[in-house]
N, C-alpha and C positions, 0 to 999 in steps of 0.2 A: 420208570419206562417199562412198557410192556414187552414181553418176549416176542410177540407176534405182530407183524405189520401186514394188514390186508389193504393195499392201496386202492383197490377197486372192488367194492362189494357187488356181487352179481346175484339177483333174485332167481336166475335160471341155473345157478351152479348145482352140479350133481356130485362134485368131488372137490376137496380142498387140497391143493398141492403145496406142501410145506417144503421150503427151499433153504438149504443149509450152506453156509459159505466155506470157502477154502481158507487156509491159514492166512491171517492178516486181512481177510476180506470181511464184508458186512452185508447187510440187507440191500444196499444200493446195487450190488451185482445184478440183482433180479428186477430192477426198476422197470425195464422194458417188457418184461414177460407178460403182465396182465393185458396189454394191448395187442400182443402177438399171439395169444392163445384164445381159443373160443370161450364164450361166456359161460359155458357149462363147467369150465375149469377155473376155480377161484384160487389165485396165487396168494400164498401167505409166506412172506420172507421172514426168516427167523432172526431176531435181534439178540445176538449173544453179548454177554457183559464185556466191557472193555473197549467198545467201539461205538461210533455214532452217538445216539442219545444216551447211551449207557457208558460213556467214556470214563466216568468217575468211578465206575464199579470195577472191582478186581476181576480180571479174566480168569477163567478156569485153567488149570494146568493138568488136570486129570480127566480123561475122556469119560470114564464110568461115572464120576461125580457129576459131570456136566449133563450126561444123559439122564441120570436120576432126577435132576432138577427140571429138565425139559419135560420129562414124562409126567411130573406133577402139574406143571404149568399148562400143559397142552389139553388137559381133560375137558375144560369148558369149550374147546374148539373142535371137539369130536362129534358135533351135531351133524356134520357131513362126513361121508366116508373119506378118510385121509389117504393121501399118497405122499411119498417122500422123494425129493431129489437132493443129492448132495455131491459136491465136487471135491475131490482130494480129501482133506480133513473132513469136509462135509459129508462125503460118502461114508466114512467111518461112523460119524455121528448118526446118520440116518439109518444105517444098518443096525447099530446097537440100540437105537430107539425103537425100531420095529421089534427087536427081540424083547426089549424091556416092556413094551406095551402088551405084547403077547403074554408075558409072565404076570404082569400086574392086573390086566383087565380083559384078557382074552380078545384083544383088538388085533385085527389083521389089516394091514394097508391094502388098498385097492391095487397098488403097484409100488414097487421100489425101483428108483432110478439111481444108479451109482455111476460116478464119472471120474476118470483120471486117478484111480486108486487100485492098487493090487488087491486081490482077494485077502480077507483078513486072516485066513488060516495059514497063508504062506509066511515063511520066515522073513523077517524084516532085516535085511543086511545093509540098509542105508546107514551112513555115518550119523552119529548124534550131532545135532546142530544147535539145540536150545541153549547150551552152555558155552558156545564158542565166544572168544574175545570179540569185541565190537567190530574191528576191521574184517575179520573172517566171516562174521555173521552178515555184515553188509554185502560182502562178496557173494555169499550164498544167496542172499535175497536177489541180487542182480542176476545171478546165474539162472535162477528159477523163472525170471522174466514175467512175474505176475504183478509187480508193483509199477505203477506209471512212472515214466521217466521224470516227469515234473516233481514227483514226490522224492525219488531217489536223489535228485539234484538239489533238494531243498533241505539243508542240514537240520533246521528247526523241526520240520515235519518228520524227518526220520528219527529224531530224538523222541518225538511223541509216539512214533510207531514201534520202536524197538522193544519196549516192554511187552506190548501185545504180541509181536512176532515171537519173542522168546516163549511167552506163555503158550501160544498156539503150537509152536514147534515142540514144546514139552508134551502137549496133548498127543501129538503124533509119535514122538520118540518113546514115550513111556507106555504106550498102549500095549496091553496084553490080551490076546485073544483067548476067550474061554469057550472050549468046545460045547456045542449044544445042538439040538435038533434043527434041521433045515427049516426055513420059513415056508409058509404055505401060499405066499403071494407071488405073482409074476415078478421077475427081475429083468430089467434091461440095463446093460452096461455100455457106457460110452468111453471111447479112447481117442487120442489124437494120433494120426498116422505118423507125425514127426515127433512124437513124445519120446524122448530118450530116457525118461524116468520110469515109464510104465509100458510094458510090452503087451501085445495081444495075448500071449501066454498067461501073463499075470491076470488079465481080465477074464479069460476063459475059465479060470479056476473059481470064479464067483458062482458058476453053475452048481457047485457042490452045496451052495447055501440056500437052495430052494427046491421044493418038490413040484413047483408049478412051471409055467412057461418061462423060458430063458433065452436071451439073445445078446450078442455083442455087436455093437455098431461102431465102426471106425470112421472118424471124421477128419477132414483136412485140418492140419495145424499142430502146434506143439502142445505142451502140457496145459496151456491155458486157451485151448481152442474155443471154449465156450464164450470168450470175450470178443471174438471176431464176428462181424455181422453175418457173413455167409455160412460158416459152420453153425452159428447160433440159430439161424433160421432153419437149417436142416434138423438140428437137434430138437427144436421146438415142434417141428412137424411130426417127428417121430414120437415125442412125448405125447402130443395130442392124439395121434393114431393109436398108440398103445393104451392110453387111458380110456379112450372110447371103446376099445376092444375089451378091456378089463371090466368096464361098466356094463357092457352088454352081457358078459358072462355071469355077472353077479345080480343082474336085474331079475 
């Protein structure tokens, strides 16, 4: 199974937007994006091991190991300028991938969009979740409100999901920020107005991670605001506007 899923090839594309999932999520999170974004933005949903067509592959439990693997696999897909979007765990992946590609190939994304995640240099005081006993882990999954009710109420599906959730939570729990030079690309940060996990102050601190343009955009909703139609439409409008602006500056 390939790492990258481009559901709608566009001969008019000027940028390829790589989209990274949150913990427990997969490429289908972004299935509507190709038809909601202009043709000059080609959406590429990232297929991580342990989900979807890669369900039989062991998921990563370490973020830096995952990013190293993605950085190798992404090279043939850099024929268009890349941009990255990631939500929660995906925000961490996209940020570290941008730094890795700068180190490996002197590649700079046209734009970095991070969503629903505190800045990486801030101390992580969240409780460890990946090694919780199953009942407590299930309660944490319910509290986060990112898993569909029909899955939560289906014991067989949850048994299939739990190993992946543990692995993804381990990616988040064990992440260690390594200080480095700020990125040189524009960064736009999204947050949910009702998100009790990530505050605007947490999001503003992302500004330290770039020397280029930076903005924070707060949208209606909780931690998973991007899954609701109205906030998603607003988010995609901003993504489109910011990418077009970035492309104009690099033309």
